[in-house]
C-alpha positions as CSV (number, residue, x, y, z in Angstrom):
1,M,152.7,55.5,69.7
2,L,153.8,51.6,71.3
3,D,157.3,52.5,69.4
4,R,157.5,55.7,71.2
5,L,157.3,54.4,74.8
6,Q,159.1,51.4,74.3
7,Y,162.4,54.1,73.1
8,V,161.3,55.8,76.5
9,K,161.6,52.9,78.5
10,Q,165.0,51.5,76.6
11,R,165.9,55.2,77.6
12,F,164.4,54.8,81.3
13,D,166.6,51.7,82.0
14,E,169.8,53.7,80.7
15,I,169.8,56.4,82.8
16,S,169.3,53.7,85.2
17,D,172.3,52.2,85.3
18,L,173.8,54.9,84.1
19,I,173.6,57.3,87.5
20,I,174.7,54.2,89.6
21,Q,178.0,54.5,87.7
22,P,180.9,55.9,90.4
23,D,182.0,58.4,87.4
24,V,178.9,59.8,86.8
25,I,178.1,60.7,89.9
26,S,181.6,62.2,90.4
27,D,180.6,64.6,87.3
28,Q,178.1,66.7,89.2
29,K,176.3,68.7,85.8
30,R,176.2,65.5,84.4
31,Y,174.5,64.1,87.4
32,K,171.9,66.2,87.9
33,Q,170.6,66.7,83.9
34,L,170.3,62.2,84.2
35,N,168.3,62.8,87.7
36,Q,166.0,65.1,86.1
37,E,165.7,63.0,83.4
38,Y,165.0,60.7,84.7
39,K,162.2,62.1,87.3
40,G,160.7,63.2,83.7
41,I,160.4,60.0,82.4
42,K,159.3,57.1,85.8
43,A,155.4,58.5,85.2
44,L,155.5,58.2,81.4
45,V,156.8,54.6,81.8
46,E,154.1,53.4,84.2
47,K,151.8,55.0,81.9
48,R,153.4,52.8,79.3
49,E,152.8,50.0,81.5
50,E,148.9,50.5,81.8
51,Y,148.8,51.0,77.9
52,I,150.4,47.5,77.5
53,V,148.1,45.8,80.0
54,I,144.8,47.4,78.5
55,L,145.8,46.6,74.4
56,A,146.4,43.3,76.5
57,N,142.9,43.4,77.7
58,I,141.6,44.3,75.0
59,D,143.0,41.0,72.4
60,E,141.8,39.2,75.6
61,A,138.5,40.2,75.2
62,N,137.8,39.9,72.1
63,E,138.6,36.1,72.0
64,I,136.5,35.5,74.0
65,I,134.1,37.2,72.4
66,A,135.0,35.4,69.3
67,D,135.0,31.7,70.9
68,G,131.6,32.4,72.4
69,S,131.3,28.9,74.0
70,D,131.1,30.3,77.2
71,A,128.1,32.7,78.0
72,E,129.4,34.1,81.3
73,M,132.9,34.5,80.2
74,V,131.6,36.1,77.3
75,E,129.5,38.3,79.5
76,M,133.0,39.3,81.4
77,A,134.8,39.7,78.5
78,K,132.1,42.6,77.1
79,M,132.8,44.3,80.5
80,Q,136.0,43.7,80.7
81,L,136.2,45.6,76.4
82,D,133.9,48.3,77.7
83,E,135.9,49.6,80.3
84,A,139.5,49.1,78.3
85,K,137.4,50.9,75.7
86,E,136.5,54.2,78.3
87,R,139.6,53.9,79.4
88,L,142.1,54.1,76.0
89,P,141.4,57.3,74.6
90,E,142.0,58.8,77.8
91,L,145.2,57.3,78.8
92,E,146.5,58.0,74.9
93,E,145.8,61.6,75.1
94,E,147.7,61.0,78.8
95,I,150.4,60.2,76.6
96,K,150.6,62.7,74.0
97,F,150.6,65.5,76.8
98,M,153.6,63.3,77.9
99,L,155.7,62.8,75.1
100,I,155.9,66.4,74.4
101,P,159.6,67.1,74.9
102,K,160.1,69.2,77.7
103,D,161.9,72.5,78.4
104,P,165.1,71.4,80.0
105,E,165.2,75.2,82.2
106,D,161.9,73.8,83.6
107,A,163.1,71.8,86.3
108,K,165.2,74.7,87.7
109,N,164.9,77.2,90.9
110,V,163.7,80.9,89.9
111,M,165.1,84.5,91.0
112,V,161.7,87.1,90.3
113,E,162.3,90.5,89.9
114,I,159.5,92.9,90.7
115,R,159.7,96.5,89.2
116,A,157.7,99.4,90.3
117,G,156.9,100.8,86.7
118,T,154.0,104.1,85.7
119,G,152.3,105.1,88.6
120,G,154.4,106.6,91.5
121,D,153.7,106.1,94.8
122,E,150.7,103.3,93.9
123,A,153.0,101.2,91.3
124,S,155.1,100.8,94.5
125,I,152.4,99.4,96.2
126,F,151.1,97.1,93.4
127,A,154.4,96.3,93.4
128,G,154.6,94.7,97.2
129,D,150.7,93.5,96.3
130,L,152.6,91.2,93.7
131,F,155.4,90.6,95.6
132,R,152.6,89.0,98.2
133,M,150.6,87.4,95.8
134,Y,153.7,85.2,94.6
135,T,154.6,84.7,98.0
136,K,152.0,83.5,99.4
137,Y,151.4,80.9,96.1
138,C,154.8,79.6,96.5
139,E,154.1,79.1,100.4
140,S,151.5,76.9,98.8
141,M,153.0,75.2,95.8
142,G,155.9,73.9,98.7
143,W,158.3,75.9,97.7
144,R,160.2,77.9,99.5
145,S,161.3,81.9,98.7
146,S,163.7,84.2,100.3
147,V,164.8,88.1,99.6
148,V,168.1,88.7,97.7
149,D,167.3,92.8,97.8
150,M,164.8,94.6,98.0
151,N,164.4,98.5,97.8
152,E,161.2,99.8,99.3
153,G,158.7,103.0,97.9
154,T,157.9,105.5,99.8
155,S,154.3,105.5,100.7
156,G,154.9,101.2,101.0
157,G,155.8,98.4,98.8
158,F,158.8,98.1,96.5
159,K,160.4,100.6,94.7
160,E,162.1,96.9,93.3
161,V,162.2,92.8,95.4
162,I,164.1,90.4,94.0
163,F,163.5,87.8,95.8
164,E,164.6,83.3,95.0
165,V,162.5,80.9,94.6
166,T,163.3,77.1,94.8
167,G,161.2,73.9,94.3
168,E,160.2,71.3,92.0
169,D,159.5,72.8,88.3
170,V,159.4,76.7,89.8
171,Y,161.1,77.7,86.6
172,G,158.1,75.7,84.4
173,T,155.3,76.9,86.2
174,L,156.0,80.8,86.9
175,K,157.9,81.3,84.3
176,F,154.3,82.3,82.2
177,E,154.6,85.4,84.8
178,A,156.9,87.1,83.0
179,G,155.7,90.6,81.7
180,V,154.0,93.7,82.3
181,H,151.1,93.8,84.9
182,R,148.5,96.7,85.0
183,V,146.3,97.7,88.3
184,Q,143.6,99.6,88.1
185,R,141.3,100.6,91.4
186,V,141.8,103.7,94.0
187,P,145.5,104.6,94.9
188,Q,145.7,104.6,98.9
189,T,147.0,107.9,97.9
190,E,144.3,109.3,96.3
191,T,142.1,111.8,98.3
192,Q,139.4,112.4,95.7
193,G,138.9,108.7,94.6
194,R,139.5,108.8,91.1
195,V,140.7,105.3,89.8
196,H,144.1,105.1,88.2
197,T,145.5,102.7,85.7
198,S,149.6,101.5,87.7
199,A,152.1,98.8,86.3
200,A,154.8,97.0,87.9
201,T,156.8,95.0,85.8
202,V,158.0,91.3,86.3
203,M,160.8,89.2,85.7
204,V,161.4,85.3,86.3
205,L,164.9,84.1,85.7
206,P,165.7,80.9,85.8
207,E,168.9,80.4,88.6
208,A,172.0,79.8,86.9
209,E,174.6,77.0,88.8
210,E,178.1,77.7,88.7
211,F,178.1,74.6,85.7
212,D,175.9,76.8,83.5
213,V,177.4,80.1,83.1
214,Q,181.2,80.8,84.0
215,V,181.7,84.4,85.4
216,D,185.2,85.6,85.1
217,M,185.5,88.0,88.2
218,N,188.4,89.5,86.1
219,D,185.3,90.7,84.5
220,V,183.3,92.1,87.4
221,R,183.3,94.9,89.1
222,V,182.7,94.4,93.4
223,D,181.8,97.9,95.5
224,F,180.8,97.2,99.4
225,F,177.8,100.2,100.5
226,C,175.8,101.0,103.4
227,S,172.8,98.6,103.6
228,S,169.9,101.3,103.0
229,G,165.9,101.2,104.0
230,P,162.7,103.4,102.5
231,G,163.7,106.7,100.6
232,G,167.1,105.5,100.9
233,Q,168.9,106.3,104.7
234,S,170.8,104.6,105.7
235,V,170.1,101.3,108.5
236,N,173.3,100.5,108.9
237,T,176.9,101.8,109.4
238,T,178.7,98.9,108.0
239,K,179.4,98.2,104.7
240,S,177.7,94.8,104.1
241,A,176.4,95.3,101.2
242,V,177.5,94.3,97.5
243,R,177.3,95.8,94.3
244,L,178.5,93.5,91.5
245,T,179.4,95.2,87.9
246,H,180.2,93.2,84.6
247,I,182.0,94.9,82.6
248,P,181.9,93.3,79.6
249,T,177.5,93.5,79.4
250,G,176.7,95.9,82.0
251,L,174.5,94.0,83.4
252,V,174.7,94.7,87.5
253,A,173.5,92.8,90.6
254,Q,173.5,94.2,94.3
255,C,172.2,92.4,98.2
256,Q,172.2,94.3,101.1
257,D,169.4,91.8,102.8
258,E,172.4,89.5,105.1
259,K,174.5,91.2,107.5
260,S,177.3,89.5,105.9
261,Q,179.6,91.3,103.3
262,H,180.4,87.4,102.0
263,K,177.0,85.8,102.3
264,N,175.5,89.3,100.3
265,K,178.2,88.7,97.6
266,D,177.6,85.0,96.9
267,K,173.4,86.2,96.6
268,A,174.7,89.1,94.0
269,L,176.7,86.4,92.4
270,M,174.0,84.1,92.1
271,V,171.7,87.5,90.8
272,L,174.4,87.9,87.9
273,R,175.3,84.4,87.3
274,S,170.8,84.0,86.4
275,R,170.8,87.4,84.0
276,L,173.8,86.4,82.0
277,Y,171.9,83.1,81.7
278,E,168.8,84.7,80.7
279,M,170.4,87.0,78.3
280,E,171.3,83.9,76.2
281,L,168.0,82.2,77.3
282,A,166.2,85.1,75.5
283,K,167.8,84.8,72.4
284,K,167.3,81.3,71.8
285,Q,163.9,82.1,72.6
286,E,163.6,85.0,70.0
287,E,165.6,82.8,67.8
288,D,162.2,79.7,68.6
289,A,159.5,82.6,68.6
290,K,160.3,82.9,64.8
291,K,159.6,79.9,64.3
292,R,156.6,79.2,66.1
293,S,154.0,82.1,67.3
294,S,152.7,81.3,70.5
295,Q,150.4,82.9,72.8
296,V,151.7,82.6,76.1
297,S,155.6,83.3,75.6
298,S,157.8,83.9,78.3
299,G,160.2,86.1,76.3
300,D,158.7,89.6,76.0
301,R,159.1,91.0,79.0
302,S,157.5,94.3,77.7
303,A,154.1,92.8,77.0
304,K,151.2,93.3,79.0
305,I,150.2,90.6,79.6
306,R,147.3,90.7,83.1
307,T,145.2,93.0,84.2
308,Y,143.4,93.4,87.8
309,N,140.4,95.6,87.9
310,Y,139.3,96.3,92.2
311,A,136.5,98.7,90.9
312,Q,134.8,95.2,89.3
313,G,136.6,92.5,91.5
314,R,138.3,90.7,88.1
315,V,141.4,89.5,87.3
316,T,142.0,89.0,83.1
317,D,144.5,87.7,81.2
318,H,145.1,89.1,77.8
319,R,147.1,86.1,76.4
320,I,144.4,83.6,77.1
321,G,141.3,85.6,77.1
322,L,140.5,84.6,80.9
323,T,138.7,86.3,83.3
324,L,138.1,85.4,86.8
325,Y,136.3,87.3,89.0
326,D,137.8,86.4,92.0
327,L,140.3,89.0,92.3
328,G,140.3,89.0,96.9
329,N,141.8,85.7,96.7
330,I,143.8,86.1,93.7
331,M,146.0,88.7,95.3
332,N,146.2,85.9,98.1
333,G,148.0,84.0,96.0
334,D,145.3,81.8,94.6
335,I,146.9,81.8,91.4
336,H,146.1,78.5,90.4
337,K,143.6,78.2,88.2
338,I,145.4,81.1,86.1
339,V,148.7,79.3,85.8
340,S,147.0,75.8,84.9
341,E,145.4,77.2,82.4
342,L,148.4,79.6,80.5
343,Q,150.4,75.4,81.2
344,L,147.3,74.0,79.3
345,V,147.1,76.8,76.3
346,N,151.0,75.9,75.9
347,N,150.9,72.5,76.1
348,M,147.9,72.2,73.2
349,E,150.4,74.5,71.2
350,K,153.3,71.9,71.4
351,L,151.0,69.4,71.1
352,K,149.3,70.4,67.6
353,E,153.1,70.7,66.4
354,A,153.9,67.3,66.8
355,S,150.3,65.9,65.9
356,E,152.6,64.7,62.7
357,V,154.4,62.7,65.0
358,Y,151.1,60.6,66.2
């Protein structure tokens, strides 16, 4: 393990030197990538220092005990040895997890798209509940979220809502939320008290920057139209809303959240760029899936991943068999337990794959 940590230290020193070079600073793409790598391995370098100190303490304690000439020193050495041996396995496990190669996408901001699925008005209301859950969670994480586009349901909620989330390691945290979310409850619109099952689809797209995806505007048809509200009625008379159609792929992105046509076009382009980027990423994930079978793959958006049962007050994540009887708090944004369990399972799978290294 020390050999791998030495390589990490050398790379850390190399990056520390590179990020102050004028030619690197002027290359924004490379500068950003190096800064992300710097942040990612700084903590590992600190763990390396602790690891070296503990190994040195063990060697020193063993020497004093072997010498045995000073009884008081031997007693202190035994205490030092016990402490070091207790900490060493924990630290090695921490380092192993940190040595797992990080997905370079994990540091990206995201576009989250929530669409009502089967269930009519109730599905739209549930999509609205999920939107509130995620925005509350983002707030608790110190992230910023902003709506890009929405199409409200006739009885509340959303037929579709797209919002941007910016912050630290957003994609790495939210990527496993992609898939079909199912709700079982008595709908607000139900008069006879029967439990219905409805669904909404969540997509989590890593936000693509200009240097990630080059969009040729000659391949894009731009349409301007009036913003609309619930039920499709027009809410303004100026054509400030923008729809972009990428002709080669047929992908469509639109934005009507801003009053400015120019701002709407910029946001729509951001969504389009992210969708194009996600198409390429999905291909890569599909190739990776052939090599490894992951319980918590973020690639299959058609998979039913979670059920929210209101009658029993429970939430079940079907991928990892996790059931929590805390539906009220979860719908209020407290999904930390679910997210951390999904990340843990994913890391354990990666650690198992990389076990031969150790």
